[in-house]
Structure formats: structure tokens, C-alpha cells
C-alpha positions as CSV (number, residue, x, y, z in Angstrom):
1,M,-8.2,-14.0,-12.1
2,P,-4.7,-13.4,-10.6
3,R,-4.2,-10.2,-8.7
4,K,-1.9,-7.5,-9.9
5,I,-0.6,-4.3,-8.5
6,V,-2.8,-1.4,-9.6
7,H,-1.4,1.9,-10.8
8,Y,-2.6,5.4,-10.1
9,P,-5.3,6.6,-10.5
10,H,-7.0,3.2,-9.9
11,P,-10.0,3.9,-7.6
12,A,-8.9,1.2,-5.1
13,L,-6.0,3.5,-4.2
14,R,-8.3,6.2,-2.8
15,H,-10.7,3.7,-1.2
16,K,-10.5,3.7,2.6
17,A,-9.8,0.1,3.6
18,K,-12.1,-1.7,6.1
19,P,-10.8,-3.6,9.1
20,V,-10.1,-7.3,8.6
21,M,-12.6,-9.2,10.7
22,A,-11.7,-12.9,10.0
23,I,-8.4,-14.7,9.6
24,D,-9.4,-17.4,7.2
25,K,-8.1,-19.4,4.2
26,D,-9.0,-16.6,1.8
27,L,-6.9,-14.1,3.8
28,H,-3.9,-16.5,3.8
29,L,-4.2,-16.9,0.0
30,Q,-4.4,-13.1,-0.5
31,I,-1.4,-12.6,1.7
32,G,0.6,-15.2,-0.3
33,E,-0.3,-13.4,-3.6
34,M,0.6,-10.0,-2.1
35,K,4.0,-11.3,-1.0
36,E,4.7,-12.7,-4.4
37,L,3.7,-9.5,-6.1
38,M,5.8,-7.4,-3.7
39,Y,8.9,-9.4,-4.5
40,L,8.2,-9.5,-8.2
41,A,8.0,-5.7,-8.2
42,K,11.1,-5.4,-6.0
43,G,9.2,-3.6,-3.3
44,L,9.7,-3.4,0.5
45,G,6.0,-3.4,1.3
46,L,2.5,-3.8,-0.2
47,A,-0.9,-2.7,1.1
48,A,-4.1,-4.5,0.2
49,P,-5.6,-1.5,-1.7
50,Q,-2.6,-1.7,-4.1
51,V,-4.0,-5.1,-5.3
52,A,-7.6,-3.8,-5.3
53,L,-8.5,-5.4,-1.9
54,P,-10.4,-3.0,0.4
55,F,-8.9,-4.4,3.6
56,Q,-6.5,-3.1,6.3
57,L,-3.8,-5.6,5.5
58,L,-0.2,-5.1,4.6
59,V,2.9,-7.2,3.9
60,M,6.4,-6.0,4.4
61,N,10.0,-7.0,4.2
62,V,12.3,-4.0,4.5
63,T,15.2,-6.0,3.2
64,G,13.3,-6.5,-0.1
65,D,15.0,-10.0,-0.2
66,P,12.7,-13.0,-0.8
67,N,15.4,-15.2,0.5
68,K,15.0,-13.7,4.0
69,P,11.5,-14.9,4.9
70,E,12.4,-14.3,8.6
71,C,12.2,-10.6,7.8
72,E,8.7,-10.8,6.3
73,E,5.9,-9.2,8.3
74,V,2.1,-9.4,7.9
75,F,-0.1,-7.1,9.8
76,L,-3.9,-6.6,10.1
77,N,-5.6,-3.3,11.1
78,P,-2.4,-1.4,11.9
79,R,-2.4,2.0,13.4
80,I,0.3,4.5,14.4
81,V,0.0,5.4,18.0
82,E,3.2,7.6,18.4
83,R,5.5,9.6,16.1
84,K,8.9,11.1,17.0
85,G,11.3,13.3,15.1
86,W,11.5,13.9,11.4
87,M,13.4,12.8,8.4
88,E,13.2,13.6,4.7
89,D,14.3,11.1,2.1
90,E,13.5,9.7,-1.3
91,E,10.4,7.5,-1.5
92,G,8.8,5.5,-4.3
93,C,5.6,3.5,-4.6
94,L,4.8,0.3,-6.5
95,S,1.5,2.0,-7.7
96,F,3.7,4.7,-9.3
97,P,6.5,2.7,-10.9
98,G,9.6,4.8,-11.7
99,L,8.5,7.9,-9.7
100,Y,10.7,8.9,-6.7
101,Q,10.6,12.1,-4.7
102,D,11.6,13.3,-1.3
103,V,8.9,12.9,1.4
104,R,9.0,14.0,5.0
105,R,8.1,11.3,7.5
106,A,8.4,10.7,11.3
107,K,11.8,9.2,12.1
108,T,10.5,6.8,14.7
109,I,7.0,5.5,15.2
110,K,5.1,3.1,17.4
111,V,2.6,0.9,15.7
112,Q,-0.1,-1.4,17.0
113,A,-1.5,-4.1,14.7
114,Y,-2.8,-7.7,14.8
115,N,-0.7,-10.6,13.6
116,L,-2.0,-13.7,11.8
117,K,-2.8,-15.4,15.2
118,G,-5.2,-12.5,16.0
119,E,-2.9,-11.2,18.7
120,L,-2.4,-7.4,19.2
121,V,1.3,-6.6,18.8
122,E,3.1,-3.4,19.3
123,K,6.3,-2.4,17.4
124,V,8.7,0.5,17.4
125,A,10.2,1.2,14.0
126,S,12.8,3.8,12.9
127,D,14.4,5.1,9.7
128,L,13.6,3.1,6.6
129,E,11.3,0.7,8.4
130,S,9.4,3.6,9.9
131,R,9.1,5.2,6.4
132,A,7.8,1.9,5.0
133,W,5.2,1.5,7.8
134,Q,3.9,5.1,7.3
135,H,3.7,4.7,3.6
136,E,1.7,1.4,3.8
137,I,-0.6,2.6,6.5
138,D,-1.3,5.7,4.5
139,H,-2.4,3.4,1.6
140,L,-5.0,1.8,4.0
141,N,-6.5,5.2,4.5
142,G,-6.6,6.2,0.8
143,I,-3.6,8.5,1.2
144,L,-0.8,8.3,-1.4
145,F,2.8,9.4,-1.2
146,I,2.1,12.1,-3.8
147,D,-0.2,13.7,-1.2
148,M,2.7,13.7,1.3
149,M,5.2,15.5,-1.0
150,G,6.3,19.0,-0.3
151,P,5.5,21.7,-2.9
152,L,8.7,21.3,-4.9
153,A,8.5,17.5,-5.1
154,K,4.8,17.8,-6.1
155,F,5.8,20.2,-8.9
156,A,8.6,17.9,-10.1
157,A,6.3,14.9,-10.0
158,K,3.4,16.5,-11.9
159,P,4.4,15.3,-15.4
160,S,4.8,11.7,-14.2
161,V,1.4,11.9,-12.4
162,K,-0.2,13.2,-15.5
163,T,1.3,10.3,-17.5
164,F,0.0,7.8,-15.0
165,E,-3.5,9.3,-15.3
166,K,-3.4,9.3,-19.1
167,T,-2.1,5.7,-19.4
168,F,-4.9,4.5,-17.0
169,R,-7.7,6.4,-18.8
170,T,-6.5,5.1,-22.2
171,A,-6.5,1.5,-20.8
172,Q,-10.1,2.1,-19.6
173,Q,-11.2,3.5,-23.0
174,K,-9.7,0.3,-24.7
175,G,-11.7,-1.8,-22.2
176,E,-8.5,-3.2,-20.6
177,I,-9.5,-1.8,-17.2
178,P,-13.2,-1.5,-16.1
179,P,-14.8,1.9,-15.6
180,D,-14.3,3.5,-12.2
181,V,-18.0,2.9,-11.2
182,D,-17.6,-0.8,-11.9
183,I,-14.4,-0.9,-9.8
184,E,-16.2,0.8,-6.9
185,K,-19.0,-1.8,-7.1
186,L,-16.4,-4.6,-7.1
187,L,-14.7,-3.1,-4.0
188,A,-18.1,-2.8,-2.2
189,A,-18.9,-6.4,-3.1
190,L,-15.5,-7.6,-1.7
191,E,-16.2,-5.7,1.5
192,S,-19.6,-7.4,2.0
193,L,-17.9,-10.8,1.8
194,H,-16.0,-10.2,5.1
């Protein structure tokens, strides 16, 4: 079954991702699918939990341009080791299509992660790239951008969030999406494979 980007409140979005332990054929296939989905949705980044994969894996291309593969990045088990300064700007999320609100983030960050060769790499990112990194790493920890909004943004986003919840629960009632408990079992089964 082809993967798709899951929408809030899909349980995978709150599931804390497990570290990637093996760089194998399966992982490469999942990365290929994630890149394709990211570009189809016109996103700048996509974290594995957003496609119901419980692993610390993200793909990113801050240009958003599929014709610039040299700007594509794939990272495993990333973590932010340093944050500097602050910026506030509009942010969106592929798991909340159409919802945009201001979110405060660190202006510059230093990240450590593993590349597809299994090498530990360190990177400093600022501005939009820094925002994208923080957003995607939050996903790996079950944190969503609605959690990071200030009180006014949260209030403004509330009707949209309620609509996402209603749409999701309606799809579950119709049998289009499995019940939460079945999704949790599936995530646990995927974790045990790696």
C-alpha cells in the first residue's frame, strides 16, 4: 500500500520516533517515497512520523524545488545541539494543510545527524532552514507546530484544528482510517522490524 501524508490527529504524529538502526534497502525505498510525497505536497521537509513511520528520519529541500536535487538532504537520528537568537514568522505543516500561523523559533541552530553513509555530520542552519529543521525534529519527538504557537496563534488556529479532528474521526467512523488502537499496533510492529 503506498504511503501518504497523514493529517492531524493521526496517532503517528504524537508517537515518539525510534532511532534508525540500519541503513538498508527498505530505508532507501521509504526515503524515495517521502521525497516524492514532500514534493507532491509542495513542502520543504517531511519527517517519517508524517507518513506513519515511527523512525527518526527526515527529508528536506528548503528550496521546495524537485529540480534542485543538489539541495535535497536526508538525515537520520538528528538532534539540535545549540540554539541562538529568536525569530517569529509564519509556519505551516503538511499534516495540517492550509493552516498557517506565526511560530517563534531559534534563528540559528547547530544540528548533529547521520547521513546515509552512516557518518555523523554537523550542520549550522539559519532563518528558513533553521525553522524547517526545528519543525521536522519536533515531529520526531511527537511535537507539532500547534504546540509551539503562542496564545493568540493557538486561539486563531482553534477552528481549523477542530475541523481536522472532526474530518479524521469521521473518516475513522466510515472505516477509511483504522481505529487509533490499530494504528498504534501497526507503529509498534514497524518498530520491531528494525
